[in-house]
MIFIFI-440998 format. One line per field, with one value per residue: x negated, y, z negated of N, C-alpha, C in turn; residue in one letter. Coordinates in pm, 1 decimal. Example, Ala and Ser with C-alpha at 12.3 -4.5 7.8 and 13.67 -1.06 7.14 Angstrom:
% MIFIFI-440998
n_east <- [-1319.0|-1285.0]
n_north <- [-569.0|-225.0]
n_up <- [-780.0|-708.0]
ca_east <- [-1230.0|-1367.0]
ca_north <- [-450.0|-106.0]
ca_up <- [-780.0|-714.0]
c_east <- [-1320.0|-1290.0]
c_north <- [-330.0|3.0]
c_up <- [-780.0|-787.0]
type <- [A|S]
This chain:
% MIFIFI-440998
n_east <- [-2742.1|-2740.3|-2494.5|-2342.7|-2472.4|-2730.3|-2812.2|-3047.1|-2981.7|-3012.5|-2907.3|-2763.6|-2656.5|-2581.1|-2609.1|-2785.3|-2976.1|-2992.4|-3035.1|-2937.9|-2791.0|-2621.5|-2379.2|-2261.1|-1997.3|-1783.6|-1612.8|-1587.3|-1712.4|-1951.9|-2145.5|-2392.2|-2554.6|-2771.3|-2580.6|-2329.4|-2069.6|-2008.7|-1756.1|-1520.9|-1426.9|-1497.3|-1497.7|-1602.8|-1701.3|-1847.0|-2156.5|-2083.4|-1927.2|-1670.4|-1606.4|-1470.6|-1562.0|-1578.7|-1647.1|-1723.5|-1778.8|-2005.6|-2198.9|-2344.5|-2453.8|-2571.1|-2338.3|-2197.4|-2348.0|-2165.5|-2060.8|-1857.8|-1722.6|-1560.2|-1502.9|-1368.2|-1493.7|-1489.8|-1641.9|-1835.5|-2038.7|-2337.8|-2489.1|-2829.2|-3034.1|-3185.4|-3100.7|-2863.0|-2690.7|-2499.1|-2237.7|-2026.0|-1749.3|-1613.2|-1281.4|-1224.6|-1406.3|-1413.5|-1569.3|-1831.8|-2094.9|-2188.5|-2457.0|-2603.3|-2844.9|-2887.4|-3077.9|-3145.4|-3201.7|-3431.0|-3509.7|-3829.8|-4016.6|-4092.9|-4421.5|-4673.0|-4786.9|-5021.5|-5181.2|-5238.5|-5462.4|-5695.1|-5654.5|-5820.6|-6113.1|-6232.1|-6458.5|-6644.1|-6723.2|-6976.4|-7183.5|-7215.5|-7520.6|-7660.3|-7796.8|-8066.7|-8124.5|-8389.4|-8485.3|-8675.2|-8878.8|-8946.2|-9218.5|-9294.3|-9286.4|-9147.7|-8810.3|-8643.1|-8381.0|-8191.2|-8057.0|-8265.2|-8152.6|-8041.5|-8236.4|-8389.9|-8552.8|-8669.4|-8889.8|-8895.7|-9080.0|-9204.3|-9095.8|-9300.7|-9511.1|-9369.2|-9235.6|-9229.5|-9083.6|-9124.3|-8921.3|-8747.5|-8539.3|-8364.2|-8222.3|-7994.0|-7924.2|-7669.7|-7808.1|-7981.0|-8219.0|-8486.3|-8538.9|-8734.3|-8793.2|-8915.4|-8713.7|-8630.2|-8595.6|-8470.0|-8418.9|-8535.5|-8648.2|-8440.8|-8490.0|-8450.0]
n_north <- [16510.0|16219.1|16063.3|15987.9|15821.9|15620.2|15303.9|15062.8|14740.3|14508.4|14199.4|13951.8|13628.1|13342.7|13150.9|13236.4|13491.6|13803.5|14049.3|14364.1|14631.8|14923.6|15167.6|15456.7|15676.2|15939.8|15794.0|15549.3|15222.3|15070.8|14839.8|14576.0|14253.7|14008.3|13811.5|13880.9|14126.1|14421.3|14589.1|14823.9|15024.1|15304.5|15478.2|15768.4|15882.7|16117.3|15998.3|15738.4|15463.5|15283.0|15005.8|14835.6|14567.1|14405.2|14112.9|13986.5|13730.4|13740.3|13604.8|13278.1|13077.1|13033.5|13033.3|13311.1|13459.3|13392.5|13150.6|13118.3|13234.8|13475.6|13731.2|13931.9|14159.4|14305.7|14578.0|14751.4|15029.9|15236.4|15542.8|15627.2|15865.1|15820.1|15564.3|15297.2|15088.7|14798.9|14568.6|14278.5|14070.1|13833.0|13799.8|13552.7|13389.0|13405.5|13331.0|13367.1|13576.6|13881.5|14082.6|14390.5|14609.4|14925.9|15116.6|15436.7|15537.4|15751.3|16001.8|16062.4|16365.0|16571.5|16556.8|16796.9|17015.0|17162.8|17011.2|16787.5|16569.8|16674.5|16620.1|16341.3|16364.2|16172.8|16202.9|16326.0|16136.7|15918.5|15715.8|15365.7|15206.4|15037.6|14722.7|14524.1|14549.4|14637.2|14595.3|14739.7|14677.1|14837.6|14829.3|14845.7|14618.1|14408.9|14306.0|14006.5|13974.1|13779.6|13557.7|13331.7|13077.2|13027.6|13052.3|12940.8|12624.6|12591.1|12466.7|12249.7|12203.4|11904.9|11807.6|11889.7|11678.2|11437.8|11113.5|10948.9|10716.4|10532.3|10606.8|10852.5|11141.2|11278.6|11575.2|11797.3|12136.9|12388.0|12563.7|12412.3|12348.3|12150.3|11923.7|11741.4|11525.6|11324.5|11070.8|11065.3|10883.8|10799.3|10545.1|10209.5|10060.4|9832.0|9492.6|9228.6]
n_up <- [-4185.9|-3990.1|-3789.2|-3554.3|-3264.8|-3104.1|-3228.5|-3338.5|-3443.8|-3706.2|-3818.1|-4044.2|-4165.0|-4372.0|-4180.4|-3987.8|-3808.9|-3624.5|-3359.2|-3214.7|-3018.2|-3108.8|-3045.8|-3189.6|-3182.5|-3235.3|-3412.8|-3287.5|-3208.5|-3003.7|-2808.0|-2811.3|-2758.0|-2610.5|-2561.1|-2660.1|-2665.9|-2850.7|-3033.6|-3178.3|-3465.9|-3687.2|-4003.7|-4172.9|-4492.6|-4648.0|-4741.1|-4723.0|-4545.5|-4368.8|-4158.6|-3874.0|-3696.0|-3386.2|-3191.2|-2865.1|-2638.5|-2361.4|-2220.3|-2174.6|-2451.8|-2795.1|-3077.0|-3268.6|-3565.0|-3748.3|-3679.3|-3498.2|-3182.6|-3120.3|-3335.4|-3602.4|-3804.8|-4127.3|-4266.7|-4515.5|-4597.7|-4627.0|-4534.9|-4517.0|-4472.0|-4166.9|-4138.7|-4181.8|-4403.9|-4436.3|-4537.4|-4539.1|-4434.4|-4200.1|-4071.8|-3966.0|-4090.8|-4394.3|-4615.8|-4555.5|-4600.5|-4448.8|-4353.0|-4253.6|-4106.5|-3978.3|-3751.8|-3659.1|-3329.2|-3223.4|-2988.4|-2855.8|-2876.5|-2591.5|-2448.5|-2536.3|-2298.6|-2326.2|-2490.5|-2348.9|-2173.1|-1919.8|-1561.2|-1404.9|-1214.3|-972.7|-818.8|-979.3|-1159.0|-1293.7|-1079.2|-1015.9|-1009.2|-726.2|-617.8|-760.9|-1101.8|-1320.1|-1642.4|-1908.0|-2192.4|-2512.5|-2528.6|-2270.8|-2117.2|-1865.4|-1876.2|-1822.4|-1577.1|-1597.8|-1842.6|-2036.1|-2039.8|-1792.6|-1602.5|-1306.1|-1255.6|-1508.0|-1753.7|-2028.2|-2323.4|-2485.0|-2816.8|-3102.2|-3304.6|-3272.8|-3306.6|-3075.9|-2851.3|-2548.2|-2388.6|-2194.5|-2148.8|-1886.7|-1776.5|-1611.8|-1579.2|-1520.0|-1365.6|-1227.6|-1353.2|-1480.9|-1745.8|-1969.2|-2228.5|-2497.0|-2654.3|-2986.4|-3289.9|-3607.7|-3671.2|-3650.1|-3344.0|-3166.4|-3110.8|-2878.3]
ca_east <- [-2724.6|-2702.0|-2387.6|-2326.4|-2596.9|-2766.5|-2878.8|-3092.2|-2921.6|-3059.4|-2800.1|-2784.8|-2567.2|-2650.9|-2626.6|-2890.6|-2992.0|-3000.8|-3053.5|-2857.8|-2785.8|-2487.9|-2358.7|-2155.1|-1957.6|-1645.5|-1535.4|-1581.5|-1832.8|-1973.3|-2282.2|-2400.7|-2683.6|-2781.9|-2469.5|-2202.6|-2037.6|-1953.5|-1661.0|-1457.4|-1411.8|-1552.4|-1458.5|-1711.2|-1661.9|-1975.5|-2260.2|-2025.3|-1843.6|-1606.5|-1603.8|-1414.2|-1646.8|-1533.2|-1743.9|-1665.9|-1886.7|-2016.3|-2296.5|-2356.9|-2555.1|-2520.2|-2229.7|-2240.5|-2400.0|-2050.8|-2029.3|-1754.8|-1755.2|-1491.0|-1473.6|-1337.6|-1556.8|-1461.1|-1769.7|-1851.4|-2181.0|-2384.1|-2595.7|-2944.4|-3121.9|-3163.8|-3061.4|-2735.6|-2688.0|-2360.7|-2212.1|-1884.4|-1717.4|-1521.2|-1152.4|-1228.1|-1495.8|-1419.3|-1666.9|-1967.8|-2133.3|-2258.5|-2533.8|-2664.3|-2918.3|-2889.5|-3187.1|-3117.1|-3303.9|-3453.8|-3592.5|-3955.3|-4024.7|-4177.9|-4558.8|-4714.2|-4881.7|-5149.2|-5260.7|-5262.0|-5596.1|-5693.6|-5658.6|-5953.7|-6167.0|-6316.3|-6585.4|-6736.1|-6761.6|-7106.7|-7174.4|-7285.6|-7630.0|-7653.7|-7923.8|-8104.2|-8179.5|-8495.4|-8493.2|-8806.5|-8877.0|-9013.2|-9362.8|-9316.6|-9278.5|-9024.4|-8717.6|-8578.8|-8242.6|-8100.1|-8096.6|-8351.4|-8077.5|-8000.6|-8347.0|-8412.6|-8676.1|-8726.9|-8938.0|-8897.2|-9190.7|-9158.4|-9110.1|-9428.0|-9509.4|-9261.8|-9269.3|-9151.4|-9104.6|-9159.5|-8802.6|-8727.2|-8407.9|-8369.6|-8092.0|-7992.1|-7828.3|-7598.3|-7903.6|-8066.4|-8349.2|-8508.0|-8595.1|-8768.2|-8859.4|-8895.9|-8603.9|-8679.4|-8491.6|-8514.9|-8392.4|-8631.1|-8597.8|-8384.7|-8551.7|-8358.5]
ca_north <- [16366.0|16163.9|15964.3|15939.9|15798.2|15481.8|15237.0|14923.7|14675.0|14376.0|14143.9|13813.1|13553.4|13221.7|13067.5|13287.6|13635.9|13850.7|14192.5|14419.4|14777.2|14973.8|15310.5|15514.5|15808.1|15983.6|15690.3|15427.1|15138.9|14992.6|14788.9|14433.3|14187.4|13933.3|13717.8|13931.6|14269.1|14466.3|14699.0|14849.6|15161.9|15332.0|15602.6|15817.2|15965.3|16157.0|15903.5|15604.3|15437.9|15153.0|14975.2|14711.5|14528.1|14287.0|14058.1|13913.3|13665.9|13771.9|13513.5|13148.7|13070.2|12989.8|13111.3|13423.5|13419.1|13344.7|13014.7|13120.0|13335.8|13602.9|13760.6|14068.2|14174.0|14426.8|14614.5|14876.3|15060.1|15368.7|15604.6|15676.6|15929.4|15772.5|15423.2|15263.8|14951.3|14760.0|14427.1|14243.9|13934.0|13824.3|13739.1|13414.0|13315.3|13495.0|13288.2|13393.2|13717.2|13942.4|14202.0|14453.8|14734.4|15000.5|15212.9|15536.1|15546.4|15892.1|16027.8|16129.3|16494.2|16574.3|16591.8|16935.3|17020.7|17221.2|16909.3|16675.3|16568.7|16719.9|16509.7|16286.8|16382.5|16055.9|16243.6|16369.1|16023.7|15861.9|15599.9|15246.2|15181.5|14912.3|14650.5|14453.4|14637.7|14582.2|14661.2|14729.6|14684.6|14954.7|14813.6|14861.3|14490.0|14385.7|14210.7|13936.6|14011.8|13672.3|13494.3|13215.7|12952.6|13005.9|13069.5|12816.4|12547.2|12611.8|12341.0|12247.5|12125.7|11804.6|11850.0|11857.3|11577.6|11342.0|10970.9|10915.8|10592.9|10557.4|10647.6|10996.6|11180.7|11384.1|11641.5|11912.1|12239.3|12445.8|12637.2|12310.0|12338.0|12014.1|11914.0|11604.3|11511.4|11190.7|11049.9|11025.5|10825.6|10758.9|10402.8|10129.2|10011.3|9698.0|9399.1|9115.6]
ca_up <- [-4179.8|-3861.1|-3791.7|-3417.7|-3192.8|-3071.8|-3339.4|-3329.9|-3559.2|-3748.3|-3901.5|-4087.5|-4252.9|-4413.8|-4061.4|-3900.3|-3799.1|-3487.2|-3336.6|-3106.9|-3006.7|-3139.2|-3020.9|-3271.7|-3131.3|-3263.3|-3479.1|-3205.9|-3203.6|-2881.9|-2802.4|-2789.0|-2749.1|-2485.1|-2542.0|-2710.1|-2662.6|-2977.6|-3027.7|-3306.3|-3511.6|-3819.6|-4071.6|-4258.9|-4606.7|-4706.6|-4698.8|-4716.8|-4429.1|-4350.5|-4015.7|-3822.9|-3584.1|-3312.7|-3095.9|-2752.1|-2561.8|-2218.8|-2159.1|-2243.1|-2556.2|-2925.2|-3136.8|-3352.7|-3696.4|-3827.2|-3637.6|-3393.8|-3081.4|-3132.5|-3475.9|-3643.9|-3936.5|-4203.6|-4328.1|-4590.1|-4602.4|-4667.6|-4457.9|-4594.3|-4374.1|-4029.7|-4141.1|-4245.8|-4455.3|-4459.6|-4565.7|-4530.7|-4390.8|-4087.2|-4105.7|-3922.4|-4180.8|-4511.1|-4716.4|-4506.6|-4619.5|-4336.5|-4389.6|-4136.5|-4123.3|-3853.0|-3743.8|-3556.2|-3225.3|-3195.6|-2871.9|-2885.2|-2808.7|-2472.2|-2484.8|-2519.9|-2186.5|-2368.5|-2558.4|-2259.6|-2115.3|-1780.5|-1465.1|-1379.8|-1080.5|-949.9|-757.5|-1084.3|-1242.4|-1255.2|-992.2|-1061.6|-915.7|-653.0|-616.1|-882.2|-1203.6|-1403.7|-1772.1|-1971.1|-2337.8|-2566.7|-2503.3|-2128.3|-2047.7|-1791.9|-1936.1|-1711.2|-1551.2|-1633.9|-1968.1|-2016.6|-2023.5|-1654.8|-1509.2|-1232.7|-1268.9|-1639.8|-1810.4|-2173.0|-2379.0|-2581.4|-2955.5|-3165.2|-3410.8|-3251.8|-3304.6|-2957.6|-2778.9|-2409.3|-2313.2|-2180.1|-2100.9|-1786.8|-1762.5|-1520.6|-1620.7|-1407.0|-1283.3|-1168.2|-1417.2|-1528.8|-1879.4|-2001.4|-2356.2|-2553.0|-2748.6|-3118.1|-3370.6|-3740.6|-3684.7|-3573.2|-3215.5|-3176.1|-3017.4|-2856.2]
c_east <- [-2679.2|-2587.2|-2373.6|-2462.9|-2615.5|-2848.3|-2926.4|-3040.1|-2983.8|-2953.0|-2830.8|-2666.0|-2646.4|-2675.1|-2737.3|-2895.3|-3002.7|-3021.4|-2965.2|-2870.2|-2641.1|-2485.3|-2240.0|-2123.4|-1810.4|-1558.4|-1523.8|-1716.4|-1836.0|-2118.0|-2283.6|-2541.7|-2682.4|-2665.7|-2333.0|-2191.6|-1973.3|-1856.6|-1605.7|-1448.5|-1473.4|-1498.9|-1569.1|-1652.3|-1789.9|-2085.4|-2206.7|-1940.3|-1779.4|-1596.9|-1531.8|-1491.3|-1590.6|-1644.1|-1668.9|-1781.9|-1884.4|-2116.7|-2303.5|-2469.8|-2494.2|-2408.5|-2286.6|-2296.1|-2288.2|-2013.6|-1917.5|-1779.3|-1690.1|-1448.4|-1433.1|-1387.5|-1518.6|-1585.9|-1757.2|-2000.5|-2210.0|-2494.4|-2704.2|-3043.2|-3088.0|-3131.5|-2924.6|-2741.9|-2542.6|-2350.7|-2062.1|-1868.0|-1620.9|-1390.7|-1151.5|-1318.3|-1514.5|-1522.8|-1810.9|-1996.5|-2219.0|-2328.4|-2598.0|-2736.7|-2928.0|-2999.4|-3158.7|-3233.9|-3318.4|-3542.8|-3718.2|-3958.1|-4117.2|-4319.4|-4588.9|-4816.8|-5017.8|-5239.3|-5290.4|-5403.0|-5588.9|-5697.1|-5803.0|-5992.0|-6267.0|-6450.5|-6688.0|-6780.5|-6897.8|-7086.7|-7254.2|-7396.3|-7614.4|-7790.3|-7951.7|-8172.2|-8288.5|-8500.8|-8633.9|-8790.5|-8947.2|-9163.1|-9394.3|-9314.5|-9144.7|-8939.7|-8648.4|-8431.6|-8144.8|-8148.7|-8179.0|-8274.0|-8037.3|-8113.3|-8372.9|-8549.5|-8747.0|-8768.9|-8942.7|-9011.7|-9136.1|-9177.6|-9244.6|-9406.7|-9395.5|-9315.7|-9191.9|-9186.3|-9138.2|-9039.4|-8794.5|-8587.8|-8427.6|-8229.1|-8105.6|-7886.4|-7759.0|-7691.2|-8003.6|-8207.1|-8364.1|-8571.0|-8623.3|-8839.2|-8829.4|-8776.9|-8665.3|-8564.0|-8549.3|-8492.0|-8495.1|-8567.0|-8549.5|-8451.1|-8458.2|-8406.9]
c_north <- [16324.1|16065.3|15903.8|15920.4|15650.2|15423.9|15098.4|14857.8|14537.7|14322.7|13998.8|13762.1|13431.0|13127.6|13115.3|13439.0|13673.3|13999.9|14235.5|14570.5|14818.7|15123.2|15355.6|15652.5|15831.8|15872.4|15560.0|15356.3|15068.9|14944.8|14641.7|14380.5|14103.9|13836.9|13774.4|14082.2|14304.0|14580.9|14723.0|14996.6|15177.0|15464.7|15640.0|15904.0|16001.7|16067.5|15761.5|15587.8|15300.4|15130.7|14844.2|14680.0|14403.1|14242.1|13982.3|13860.1|13712.4|13682.1|13385.2|13154.4|13024.0|13081.2|13227.1|13370.3|13376.9|13200.9|13005.8|13239.8|13471.6|13624.0|13905.7|14080.7|14308.1|14458.3|14742.6|14902.2|15202.5|15414.3|15653.2|15735.6|15881.3|15623.6|15409.4|15117.5|14917.3|14610.2|14404.6|14100.2|13942.0|13760.2|13591.0|13327.3|13397.6|13455.6|13318.0|13542.7|13763.3|14068.0|14257.4|14581.3|14799.1|15106.1|15308.3|15543.6|15692.8|15906.5|16100.6|16263.4|16485.6|16614.0|16738.1|16942.8|17076.7|17116.9|16789.1|16684.0|16611.5|16601.6|16468.4|16310.7|16270.0|16092.8|16284.9|16255.6|15971.6|15738.6|15485.1|15218.4|15045.6|14847.2|14587.5|14548.8|14565.1|14662.6|14644.2|14742.4|14811.9|14948.4|14824.6|14730.3|14476.7|14280.8|14139.6|13975.1|13901.9|13605.8|13369.3|13087.3|12926.6|13029.8|12939.3|12756.6|12572.6|12476.5|12353.9|12159.3|12021.8|11855.2|11806.4|11755.2|11477.5|11201.1|10911.6|10779.8|10627.8|10603.0|10799.5|11020.8|11291.3|11443.7|11756.6|12010.2|12293.1|12523.1|12542.9|12310.8|12195.1|12019.5|11767.8|11603.7|11373.0|11186.7|11001.8|10970.7|10788.1|10610.7|10324.9|10077.8|9867.6|9609.6|9280.0|8986.9]
c_up <- [-4040.1|-3882.1|-3652.6|-3353.3|-3163.1|-3186.2|-3296.5|-3456.8|-3581.0|-3843.1|-3936.6|-4167.3|-4297.7|-4295.5|-3969.5|-3901.7|-3651.9|-3482.0|-3222.0|-3104.8|-3029.5|-3110.5|-3104.9|-3217.0|-3162.1|-3319.7|-3401.9|-3206.9|-3068.6|-2882.8|-2772.7|-2796.3|-2622.0|-2461.4|-2579.9|-2689.6|-2796.1|-2951.0|-3166.6|-3337.4|-3648.8|-3870.3|-4167.6|-4368.3|-4681.0|-4651.9|-4684.3|-4590.2|-4440.2|-4199.8|-3991.1|-3696.1|-3518.3|-3217.5|-2986.8|-2667.9|-2416.1|-2146.8|-2240.9|-2345.2|-2686.6|-2976.6|-3217.5|-3483.9|-3791.3|-3792.6|-3536.4|-3302.9|-3104.6|-3276.9|-3491.0|-3786.4|-3998.1|-4286.1|-4408.3|-4602.0|-4639.7|-4573.0|-4552.8|-4495.2|-4234.3|-4023.7|-4206.2|-4286.4|-4482.1|-4483.9|-4556.2|-4487.7|-4274.1|-4132.9|-4070.7|-4010.6|-4308.1|-4615.8|-4674.9|-4516.5|-4502.6|-4386.8|-4264.0|-4177.8|-3986.4|-3860.0|-3628.0|-3458.4|-3186.3|-3073.3|-2915.4|-2813.7|-2687.4|-2513.1|-2454.3|-2406.5|-2225.8|-2434.2|-2470.3|-2201.8|-1969.4|-1685.1|-1437.0|-1234.1|-1056.9|-889.5|-862.0|-1176.0|-1199.8|-1168.0|-1051.4|-961.6|-848.7|-653.4|-750.2|-979.8|-1281.5|-1532.4|-1826.8|-2121.0|-2381.7|-2540.6|-2354.5|-2051.4|-1977.4|-1863.7|-1821.0|-1699.7|-1589.0|-1761.6|-1942.1|-1990.5|-1879.1|-1554.5|-1436.1|-1262.3|-1402.9|-1696.5|-1961.8|-2220.2|-2474.4|-2723.1|-3011.6|-3275.0|-3393.5|-3255.9|-3189.8|-2904.2|-2634.5|-2327.3|-2305.8|-2125.1|-1999.9|-1776.3|-1665.5|-1571.4|-1497.0|-1315.3|-1219.7|-1227.4|-1467.8|-1666.0|-1906.4|-2135.4|-2411.1|-2646.4|-2878.3|-3197.6|-3504.5|-3762.3|-3601.9|-3444.7|-3233.7|-3070.7|-2998.4|-2915.4]
type <- [M|Y|R|D|G|D|Y|A|V|W|F|R|T|M|H|G|E|G|T|G|I|V|H|L|A|D|G|K|I|S|G|G|D|C|M|F|A|Y|G|G|S|Y|D|V|D|G|D|N|F|T|A|T|L|T|T|R|R|H|S|A|G|P|T|T|V|F|G|C|D|E|V|E|A|L|L|T|G|Q|F|K|G|T|T|A|I|C|A|G|A|A|R|Q|A|P|D|I|R|F|E|A|T|L|F|L|Q|Q|E|L|P|A|P|D|P|A|R|M|S|P|P|V|N|A|A|K|L|P|T|I|P|T|G|R|L|R|A|T|S|A|A|G|R|R|I|P|C|M|P|P|S|V|R|P|R|Q|K|L|A|P|P|K|N|S|R|A|G|S|R|T|V|R|S|R|S|S|A|M|S|T|A|S|W|P|I|T|S|S|M|P|A|M|T|P]
């Protein structure tokens, strides 16, 4: 069973929740988060423990989850493998229940050199061809290098079976192609 070590802690009350880092060593608690430093002591009896946790502000920001900056919380909890769960209340806010879960931070083993990939030799990598590439289809026809939507000077045919008036629309795409086709409408033309 693990007891001493570095723990990531998640805690909550009815006022909010937060996270921090706690170091447990030889019955002493130390740690903190971005606004508070933690301290205190703990006693272990088998899988159960009791702790006294204190907080002290070191940076500006919101209050603790208890609603005040400096608290002394009395906690009881239990170790379960590499986690610990505890609950309690602060002397400064006895009606507010505090719950916390601690997760032991384990160091990852060093990678096995035999399983590591070999270093990359850039000279052995394939090179990217330079110049303009021409692709061919399975039938041996050349495939254009640019999509039809950007080919320059592309002309669009007017729609078939249109009941077009004499008005036309001219537009230019980003490739400066021109298109012209009659405007069709299902509504009759308005006359003044």
